[in-house]
DRENDO-1510 file (C-alpha; in Angstrom, 1 decimal, always signed):
<recs>
REC; n; res; u; v; w
REC; 1; MET; -0.6; -2.3; +9.0 .
REC; 2; ARG; +0.5; +1.2; +10.1 .
REC; 3; THR; -2.2; +2.8; +8.0 .
REC; 4; LEU; -4.8; +0.4; +9.3 .
REC; 5; LYS; -3.7; +1.2; +12.9 .
REC; 6; PHE; -4.2; +5.0; +12.4 .
REC; 7; LEU; -7.6; +4.4; +10.7 .
REC; 8; LEU; -8.7; +2.3; +13.6 .
REC; 9; GLN; -7.6; +4.9; +16.1 .
REC; 10; LYS; -9.7; +7.5; +14.2 .
REC; 11; GLU; -12.8; +5.2; +14.2 .
REC; 12; PHE; -12.6; +4.5; +17.9 .
REC; 13; LEU; -12.1; +8.2; +18.7 .
REC; 14; GLN; -15.2; +9.0; +16.7 .
REC; 15; ILE; -17.2; +6.3; +18.5 .
REC; 16; PHE; -16.1; +7.3; +22.0 .
REC; 17; ARG; -16.7; +11.0; +21.3 .
REC; 18; ASP; -20.3; +10.2; +20.5 .
REC; 19; LYS; -21.9; +9.9; +24.0 .
REC; 20; THR; -25.2; +8.8; +22.5 .
REC; 21; MET; -23.5; +5.9; +20.8 .
REC; 22; LEU; -21.8; +4.8; +24.1 .
REC; 23; ARG; -25.2; +4.8; +25.9 .
REC; 24; ILE; -26.7; +2.7; +23.1 .
REC; 25; ILE; -23.8; +0.2; +23.3 .
REC; 26; LEU; -24.0; -0.2; +27.1 .
REC; 27; MET; -27.7; +0.1; +27.7 .
REC; 28; MET; -29.3; -1.6; +24.7 .
REC; 29; PRO; -28.5; -5.2; +25.7 .
REC; 30; LEU; -29.7; -4.7; +29.3 .
REC; 31; ILE; -33.0; -2.9; +28.4 .
REC; 32; GLN; -33.9; -5.3; +25.6 .
REC; 33; LEU; -33.1; -8.4; +27.7 .
REC; 34; LEU; -35.1; -7.0; +30.6 .
REC; 35; ILE; -38.2; -6.1; +28.6 .
REC; 36; PHE; -38.4; -8.3; +25.5 .
REC; 37; PRO; -38.6; -11.8; +27.1 .
REC; 38; TRP; -41.6; -10.6; +29.2 .
REC; 39; ALA; -43.4; -9.0; +26.3 .
REC; 40; ALA; -42.6; -11.5; +23.5 .
REC; 41; THR; -43.8; -14.6; +25.3 .
REC; 42; PHE; -45.2; -17.7; +23.6 .
REC; 43; GLU; -47.4; -18.3; +26.6 .
REC; 44; GLN; -50.9; -16.8; +26.8 .
REC; 45; ARG; -52.0; -15.3; +30.1 .
REC; 46; ASN; -55.2; -13.6; +31.2 .
REC; 47; ILE; -57.4; -15.4; +28.7 .
REC; 48; SER; -61.0; -14.1; +29.3 .
REC; 49; LEU; -63.3; -16.9; +30.4 .
REC; 50; SER; -67.1; -16.7; +30.6 .
REC; 51; VAL; -68.7; -19.5; +32.7 .
REC; 52; ILE; -72.2; -20.9; +32.5 .
REC; 53; ASP; -72.6; -23.0; +35.7 .
REC; 54; ASN; -76.0; -24.8; +35.4 .
REC; 55; ASP; -75.1; -27.1; +38.2 .
REC; 56; LYS; -73.8; -24.8; +40.9 .
REC; 57; SER; -72.5; -27.8; +42.9 .
REC; 58; THR; -69.3; -28.3; +44.9 .
REC; 59; LEU; -67.5; -30.0; +42.0 .
REC; 60; SER; -68.5; -27.4; +39.4 .
REC; 61; LYS; -67.2; -24.6; +41.7 .
REC; 62; GLN; -64.0; -26.6; +42.2 .
REC; 63; LEU; -63.5; -26.9; +38.5 .
REC; 64; ILE; -64.0; -23.1; +38.0 .
REC; 65; GLU; -61.6; -22.4; +40.8 .
REC; 66; LYS; -59.0; -24.7; +39.3 .
REC; 67; ALA; -59.2; -22.9; +36.0 .
REC; 68; ILE; -58.9; -19.4; +37.5 .
REC; 69; SER; -56.1; -20.3; +39.9 .
REC; 70; SER; -54.0; -21.8; +37.0 .
REC; 71; GLY; -53.0; -18.2; +36.1 .
REC; 72; TYR; -54.0; -18.7; +32.4 .
REC; 73; PHE; -57.6; -17.5; +32.7 .
REC; 74; LYS; -59.4; -14.5; +34.2 .
REC; 75; LEU; -63.1; -14.8; +34.9 .
REC; 76; THR; -65.0; -12.1; +33.1 .
REC; 77; ASP; -68.6; -13.1; +34.0 .
REC; 78; TYR; -71.0; -15.8; +35.1 .
REC; 79; SER; -73.8; -16.1; +32.5 .
REC; 80; ASP; -77.2; -17.6; +33.0 .
REC; 81; SER; -77.5; -18.9; +29.4 .
REC; 82; TYR; -75.4; -19.7; +26.4 .
REC; 83; GLU; -77.0; -16.8; +24.5 .
REC; 84; GLU; -76.0; -14.4; +27.2 .
REC; 85; ALA; -72.4; -15.7; +27.2 .
REC; 86; MET; -72.3; -15.4; +23.4 .
REC; 87; ILE; -72.8; -11.7; +23.8 .
REC; 88; SER; -69.5; -11.5; +25.6 .
REC; 89; ILE; -67.9; -13.4; +22.6 .
REC; 90; GLU; -69.4; -11.0; +20.1 .
REC; 91; GLN; -68.3; -8.0; +22.2 .
REC; 92; ASN; -64.7; -9.4; +22.5 .
REC; 93; THR; -64.9; -9.4; +26.3 .
REC; 94; ALA; -64.6; -13.2; +26.4 .
REC; 95; ASP; -62.3; -15.6; +24.6 .
REC; 96; LEU; -63.8; -18.9; +25.9 .
REC; 97; ILE; -67.1; -20.1; +27.2 .
REC; 98; LEU; -67.2; -23.0; +29.6 .
REC; 99; GLU; -70.7; -24.4; +30.1 .
REC; 100; ILE; -71.2; -26.9; +32.9 .
REC; 101; PRO; -74.5; -28.9; +32.5 .
REC; 102; ARG; -77.1; -29.6; +35.2 .
REC; 103; ASN; -76.4; -32.7; +37.3 .
REC; 104; PHE; -72.7; -32.4; +36.5 .
REC; 105; GLU; -71.7; -33.6; +40.0 .
REC; 106; ASN; -74.3; -36.3; +40.2 .
REC; 107; ASP; -73.4; -37.7; +36.9 .
REC; 108; LEU; -69.7; -37.8; +37.7 .
REC; 109; ILE; -70.2; -39.6; +41.0 .
REC; 110; LYS; -73.0; -42.0; +40.1 .
REC; 111; GLU; -72.7; -42.4; +36.3 .
REC; 112; GLN; -68.9; -41.9; +36.3 .
REC; 113; SER; -69.2; -39.7; +33.2 .
REC; 114; SER; -70.4; -36.2; +32.3 .
REC; 115; GLY; -69.9; -33.7; +29.6 .
REC; 116; LEU; -68.7; -30.1; +29.3 .
REC; 117; MET; -69.2; -27.7; +26.4 .
REC; 118; LEU; -66.4; -25.3; +25.4 .
REC; 119; SER; -66.9; -22.5; +22.9 .
REC; 120; VAL; -63.8; -20.6; +21.7 .
REC; 121; ASN; -63.5; -17.2; +20.1 .
REC; 122; ALA; -61.2; -18.1; +17.2 .
REC; 123; ILE; -60.5; -14.6; +15.9 .
REC; 124; ASN; -57.1; -14.7; +17.5 .
REC; 125; GLY; -56.1; -18.2; +16.3 .
REC; 126; GLN; -53.1; -18.5; +18.7 .
REC; 127; LYS; -55.0; -17.5; +21.7 .
REC; 128; ALA; -57.9; -19.8; +20.7 .
REC; 129; SER; -55.7; -22.8; +20.2 .
REC; 130; LEU; -53.7; -22.3; +23.4 .
REC; 131; GLY; -56.7; -21.4; +25.4 .
REC; 132; SER; -58.6; -24.6; +24.4 .
REC; 133; ASN; -55.5; -26.7; +25.1 .
REC; 134; TYR; -55.1; -25.1; +28.6 .
REC; 135; ILE; -58.7; -25.6; +29.6 .
REC; 136; SER; -58.6; -29.2; +28.2 .
REC; 137; GLN; -55.5; -30.0; +30.3 .
REC; 138; ILE; -57.2; -28.4; +33.4 .
REC; 139; ILE; -60.3; -30.6; +32.9 .
REC; 140; THR; -58.1; -33.7; +32.4 .
REC; 141; ASP; -56.3; -32.9; +35.7 .
REC; 142; PHE; -59.5; -32.2; +37.5 .
REC; 143; ASN; -61.0; -35.5; +36.3 .
REC; 144; ARG; -57.8; -37.3; +37.5 .
REC; 145; ASP; -58.2; -35.6; +40.9 .
REC; 146; ILE; -61.8; -36.9; +41.2 .
REC; 147; ILE; -60.8; -40.4; +40.3 .
REC; 148; SER; -58.0; -40.5; +42.8 .
REC; 149; SER; -60.2; -39.1; +45.6 .
REC; 150; THR; -63.1; -41.5; +45.0 .
REC; 151; GLY; -61.0; -44.5; +44.1 .
REC; 152; GLN; -63.3; -45.3; +41.2 .
REC; 153; SER; -62.5; -45.8; +37.5 .
REC; 154; SER; -64.0; -43.4; +35.1 .
REC; 155; SER; -65.1; -43.7; +31.5 .
REC; 156; LEU; -63.5; -40.3; +31.0 .
REC; 157; THR; -60.1; -41.8; +31.6 .
REC; 158; ASN; -58.3; -43.6; +28.8 .
REC; 159; ASN; -56.9; -47.1; +29.4 .
REC; 160; ILE; -53.6; -45.9; +28.0 .
REC; 161; GLU; -51.6; -43.6; +30.4 .
REC; 162; VAL; -49.8; -41.0; +28.4 .
REC; 163; SER; -46.7; -39.5; +30.0 .
REC; 164; THR; -45.4; -36.4; +28.3 .
REC; 165; TYR; -41.8; -35.2; +28.5 .
REC; 166; PHE; -40.5; -32.1; +26.8 .
REC; 167; ARG; -36.9; -33.0; +25.9 .
REC; 168; TYR; -34.2; -30.3; +26.3 .
REC; 169; ASN; -36.8; -27.9; +27.9 .
REC; 170; PRO; -38.8; -30.0; +30.4 .
REC; 171; GLU; -40.4; -27.0; +32.1 .
REC; 172; MET; -41.3; -25.4; +28.8 .
REC; 173; ASN; -39.5; -22.2; +29.9 .
REC; 174; TYR; -40.0; -19.9; +26.9 .
REC; 175; ARG; -37.2; -17.6; +28.0 .
REC; 176; ILE; -34.5; -20.2; +27.2 .
REC; 177; PHE; -36.0; -20.2; +23.7 .
REC; 178; MET; -36.4; -16.5; +23.4 .
REC; 179; VAL; -33.5; -14.9; +25.1 .
REC; 180; PRO; -30.8; -16.4; +22.8 .
REC; 181; ALA; -32.7; -15.1; +19.8 .
REC; 182; ILE; -32.7; -11.6; +21.4 .
REC; 183; LEU; -28.9; -11.8; +21.8 .
REC; 184; VAL; -28.7; -12.4; +18.0 .
REC; 185; LEU; -31.0; -9.4; +17.4 .
REC; 186; LEU; -28.7; -7.2; +19.6 .
REC; 187; ILE; -25.5; -7.9; +17.7 .
REC; 188; THR; -27.4; -7.7; +14.4 .
REC; 189; ILE; -28.3; -4.1; +15.2 .
REC; 190; ILE; -24.6; -3.4; +15.8 .
REC; 191; GLY; -23.4; -5.3; +12.8 .
REC; 192; GLY; -26.1; -4.0; +10.4 .
REC; 193; MET; -27.7; -0.8; +11.5 .
REC; 194; LEU; -24.7; +1.0; +13.0 .
REC; 195; SER; -22.2; -0.1; +10.3 .
REC; 196; ALA; -24.7; +1.1; +7.7 .
REC; 197; LEU; -24.3; +4.6; +9.0 .
REC; 198; ASN; -20.5; +4.6; +9.0 .
REC; 199; ILE; -19.4; +5.6; +5.5 .
REC; 200; VAL; -22.5; +7.8; +5.1 .
REC; 201; ARG; -21.4; +9.8; +8.2 .
REC; 202; GLU; -18.1; +10.4; +6.5 .
REC; 203; LYS; -20.0; +11.7; +3.4 .
REC; 204; GLU; -22.2; +14.0; +5.4 .
REC; 205; LYS; -19.2; +15.5; +7.4 .
REC; 206; GLY; -17.2; +16.0; +4.2 .
REC; 207; THR; -14.3; +13.9; +5.3 .
REC; 208; MET; -14.9; +11.4; +2.6 .
REC; 209; GLU; -13.3; +13.7; +0.0 .
REC; 210; GLN; -10.1; +13.9; +2.2 .
REC; 211; ILE; -10.0; +10.1; +2.5 .
REC; 212; ASN; -10.5; +9.7; -1.3 .
REC; 213; VAL; -7.3; +11.6; -2.1 .
REC; 214; THR; -5.1; +9.6; +0.2 .
REC; 215; PRO; -3.2; +6.5; -0.9 .
REC; 216; ILE; -5.3; +4.3; +1.4 .
REC; 217; GLY; -6.5; +1.2; -0.4 .
REC; 218; LYS; -10.1; +0.1; -0.6 .
REC; 219; ALA; -9.7; -3.1; +1.4 .
REC; 220; THR; -7.8; -1.2; +4.2 .
REC; 221; PHE; -10.4; +1.4; +4.4 .
REC; 222; ILE; -13.3; -1.1; +4.5 .
REC; 223; LEU; -11.4; -3.2; +7.1 .
REC; 224; SER; -11.0; -0.1; +9.3 .
REC; 225; LYS; -14.7; +0.4; +9.2 .
REC; 226; LEU; -15.5; -3.2; +10.1 .
REC; 227; ILE; -13.1; -4.0; +12.9 .
REC; 228; PRO; -14.6; -1.5; +15.5 .
REC; 229; PHE; -18.1; -2.9; +15.0 .
REC; 230; TRP; -16.8; -6.5; +15.4 .
REC; 231; ILE; -15.2; -5.5; +18.7 .
REC; 232; ILE; -18.4; -3.6; +19.8 .
REC; 233; GLY; -20.5; -6.6; +18.7 .
REC; 234; TYR; -18.4; -8.9; +20.9 .
REC; 235; VAL; -18.7; -6.5; +23.8 .
REC; 236; MET; -22.5; -6.4; +23.5 .
REC; 237; LEU; -22.7; -10.2; +23.1 .
REC; 238; THR; -20.7; -10.6; +26.3 .
REC; 239; ILE; -22.9; -8.1; +28.2 .
REC; 240; GLY; -26.0; -10.0; +26.9 .
REC; 241; LEU; -24.7; -13.4; +28.0 .
REC; 242; ILE; -23.9; -12.0; +31.5 .
REC; 243; ALA; -27.2; -10.3; +31.7 .
REC; 244; SER; -29.0; -13.5; +30.6 .
REC; 245; TRP; -27.3; -15.4; +33.4 .
REC; 246; LEU; -28.0; -12.7; +36.1 .
REC; 247; MET; -31.6; -11.9; +35.1 .
REC; 248; TYR; -32.9; -15.3; +34.0 .
REC; 249; GLY; -30.3; -17.8; +35.2 .
REC; 250; LEU; -29.7; -19.0; +31.6 .
REC; 251; ILE; -26.3; -20.6; +30.9 .
REC; 252; PRO; -25.5; -22.3; +27.5 .
REC; 253; ALA; -25.7; -26.1; +27.7 .
REC; 254; GLY; -22.9; -26.2; +25.1 .
REC; 255; ASN; -19.5; -24.6; +24.7 .
REC; 256; ILE; -19.8; -20.8; +24.9 .
REC; 257; LEU; -16.7; -20.5; +22.8 .
REC; 258; ILE; -18.6; -21.9; +19.8 .
REC; 259; ILE; -21.0; -18.9; +20.1 .
REC; 260; TYR; -18.1; -16.5; +19.9 .
REC; 261; PHE; -16.5; -18.4; +17.1 .
REC; 262; PHE; -19.7; -18.3; +15.0 .
REC; 263; SER; -20.3; -14.7; +16.0 .
REC; 264; PHE; -17.0; -13.7; +14.2 .
REC; 265; PHE; -18.3; -14.8; +10.8 .
REC; 266; TYR; -21.8; -13.6; +11.5 .
REC; 267; LEU; -20.6; -10.1; +12.4 .
REC; 268; LEU; -18.3; -10.2; +9.3 .
REC; 269; ALA; -21.3; -11.0; +7.2 .
REC; 270; PHE; -23.7; -8.4; +8.6 .
REC; 271; SER; -21.3; -5.6; +8.9 .
REC; 272; GLY; -20.6; -6.3; +5.2 .
REC; 273; ILE; -24.3; -5.9; +4.5 .
REC; 274; GLY; -24.3; -2.7; +6.5 .
REC; 275; LEU; -21.4; -1.3; +4.5 .
REC; 276; ILE; -23.1; -2.2; +1.2 .
REC; 277; ILE; -26.1; -0.2; +2.3 .
REC; 278; SER; -23.8; +2.7; +3.4 .
REC; 279; ASN; -22.0; +2.7; +0.0 .
REC; 280; TYR; -25.3; +3.1; -1.9 .
REC; 281; SER; -26.8; +5.7; +0.5 .
REC; 282; GLU; -26.2; +9.5; +0.4 .
REC; 283; THR; -27.5; +10.4; +3.9 .
REC; 284; GLN; -27.7; +8.7; +7.3 .
REC; 285; GLN; -31.5; +8.9; +7.1 .
REC; 286; GLN; -31.6; +7.1; +3.8 .
REC; 287; ALA; -29.2; +4.4; +5.1 .
REC; 288; MET; -31.2; +3.9; +8.3 .
REC; 289; LEU; -34.5; +3.5; +6.3 .
REC; 290; ILE; -32.9; +0.9; +4.0 .
REC; 291; ALA; -31.3; -0.9; +6.9 .
REC; 292; PHE; -34.5; -1.0; +8.8 .
REC; 293; PHE; -36.4; -2.3; +5.8 .
REC; 294; PHE; -34.1; -5.2; +5.3 .
REC; 295; MET; -33.8; -5.8; +9.0 .
REC; 296; LEU; -37.5; -6.1; +9.4 .
REC; 297; ILE; -37.7; -8.7; +6.6 .
REC; 298; PHE; -34.7; -10.6; +8.0 .
REC; 299; VAL; -36.2; -10.8; +11.5 .
REC; 300; LEU; -39.7; -11.9; +10.3 .
REC; 301; LEU; -38.1; -14.6; +8.2 .
REC; 302; SER; -35.6; -15.7; +10.8 .
REC; 303; GLY; -37.7; -18.2; +12.8 .
REC; 304; MET; -37.4; -16.0; +15.9 .
REC; 305; LEU; -41.1; -15.6; +16.4 .
REC; 306; THR; -42.7; -18.0; +13.9 .
REC; 307; PRO; -41.4; -21.5; +13.1 .
REC; 308; ILE; -39.9; -21.7; +9.6 .
REC; 309; SER; -41.7; -25.0; +9.0 .
REC; 310; SER; -45.1; -23.2; +9.4 .
REC; 311; MET; -44.2; -20.6; +6.8 .
REC; 312; PRO; -45.4; -20.9; +3.1 .
REC; 313; GLN; -43.0; -22.6; +0.8 .
REC; 314; TRP; -41.8; -19.4; -0.9 .
REC; 315; ALA; -41.0; -17.9; +2.5 .
REC; 316; GLN; -39.1; -21.0; +3.5 .
REC; 317; MET; -37.0; -20.6; +0.4 .
REC; 318; LEU; -36.3; -16.9; +1.2 .
REC; 319; THR; -35.0; -17.9; +4.7 .
REC; 320; LEU; -32.1; -19.7; +3.0 .
REC; 321; ILE; -30.5; -16.4; +2.2 .
REC; 322; ASN; -31.1; -14.9; +5.7 .
REC; 323; PRO; -28.0; -14.9; +7.9 .
REC; 324; ILE; -30.1; -14.2; +11.0 .
REC; 325; ARG; -31.9; -17.6; +10.6 .
REC; 326; TYR; -28.6; -19.5; +10.8 .
REC; 327; PHE; -27.3; -17.7; +13.9 .
REC; 328; ILE; -30.6; -18.1; +15.7 .
REC; 329; GLU; -30.6; -21.8; +14.9 .
REC; 330; VAL; -27.0; -22.1; +16.2 .
REC; 331; ILE; -27.4; -20.2; +19.4 .
REC; 332; ARG; -30.6; -22.1; +20.3 .
REC; 333; LEU; -28.9; -25.4; +19.6 .
REC; 334; ILE; -25.9; -24.4; +21.9 .
REC; 335; PHE; -28.1; -22.9; +24.6 .
REC; 336; ILE; -30.9; -25.5; +24.7 .
REC; 337; LYS; -29.4; -28.7; +23.3 .
REC; 338; GLY; -25.7; -28.3; +24.0 .
REC; 339; SER; -24.7; -28.9; +20.4 .
REC; 340; GLY; -21.1; -29.0; +19.4 .
REC; 341; LEU; -19.1; -27.5; +16.5 .
REC; 342; PHE; -19.9; -30.5; +14.1 .
REC; 343; ASP; -23.6; -30.1; +14.7 .
REC; 344; ILE; -23.6; -26.5; +13.4 .
REC; 345; LEU; -21.4; -27.0; +10.3 .
REC; 346; PRO; -24.2; -26.4; +7.7 .
REC; 347; GLN; -25.1; -23.0; +9.4 .
REC; 348; LEU; -21.4; -22.1; +9.7 .
REC; 349; PHE; -20.6; -22.8; +6.1 .
REC; 350; ALA; -23.6; -20.8; +5.0 .
REC; 351; THR; -22.6; -17.8; +7.1 .
REC; 352; ILE; -19.0; -17.9; +5.9 .
REC; 353; GLY; -20.4; -17.8; +2.4 .
REC; 354; PHE; -22.5; -14.8; +3.2 .
REC; 355; ALA; -19.5; -13.1; +4.8 .
REC; 356; ILE; -17.3; -13.6; +1.7 .
REC; 357; VAL; -19.9; -12.5; -0.8 .
REC; 358; CYS; -21.1; -9.4; +1.3 .
REC; 359; ASN; -17.6; -8.1; +2.0 .
REC; 360; ILE; -16.4; -8.6; -1.6 .
REC; 361; TRP; -19.5; -6.7; -2.7 .
REC; 362; ALA; -18.8; -3.9; +0.0 .
REC; 363; ILE; -15.2; -3.5; -1.3 .
REC; 364; LEU; -16.2; -3.4; -5.0 .
REC; 365; SER; -19.2; -1.0; -4.4 .
REC; 366; TYR; -17.0; +1.5; -2.5 .
REC; 367; LYS; -16.2; +4.2; -5.0 .
REC; 368; LYS; -12.8; +5.7; -4.2 .
REC; 369; THR; -11.5; +8.6; -6.2 .
REC; 370; ASN; -7.7; +8.3; -6.8 .
</recs>
């Protein structure tokens, strides 16, 4: 224990002497939480809309105004014909074409039915899908407004009234879905990227040879390298949770202590991965490149941006050996659903397994000269 105490003092002195490291630890969670949720949104805004208004009536203008005022669309142009509007699609200046037929208002009032044509630029599949859903919902709401104002039934209205409720996130606030995943990303960088540079730094400074000739055991040395990053990881997690509350008003629906409990095993697993990379690397640049390579794969296969269920079968199988996947699932369950400890046992056992395997590997792969 005395040896471990002196090694930990050395590690913390090295960290606190590095002013750049201190800035990263303090500023990284704030900057990423401030920028990432606004940039990595699942909503689509400013979808370019080209309109062909063949009716030019009061109702047609109201429909166009309703679409633009929704905030999802920006009007790029009024076209006189479908062929003219298609030029905007071909030039990628429009994502959707909304064509309003002649006698639109007259047919709606007298015949109680009318038609609209929607053409979608499907090069960007996500934007096309969401854009068509948005405009369809706007048209449905517009139709409902007409029915309520005229007091008439409409053939455009179904006999079955559908009431939609989004459980756990009624307002479909994407930040409550995204911000917890960013917190995982933050402590992953601490656990994986920074710990991967740790032993390599000793090699480059030449202090590794001095440590090798001491009677310090492998396990003690590895533990002295891990503990500082566990503590720093907890500090960053705490800063991130406070920043999430102050910036976005997000508070976990479940017990916050479960997040800290799970984080212990997650940090243990990922710092072990970082030390494995460090053991097999000769320079900090080499360690950083290897860590970045694996980190990119882990993030893409974590379900952070793309649902795992929508991935190919082979990719879904790869996610089973991805620790980030399990922590993102856990933190979202606790934040959004308010899940308890028994709800996250499968993810917990998987992460504990990763922690055991990775740290045994880190100890065995550390080559110490007696």
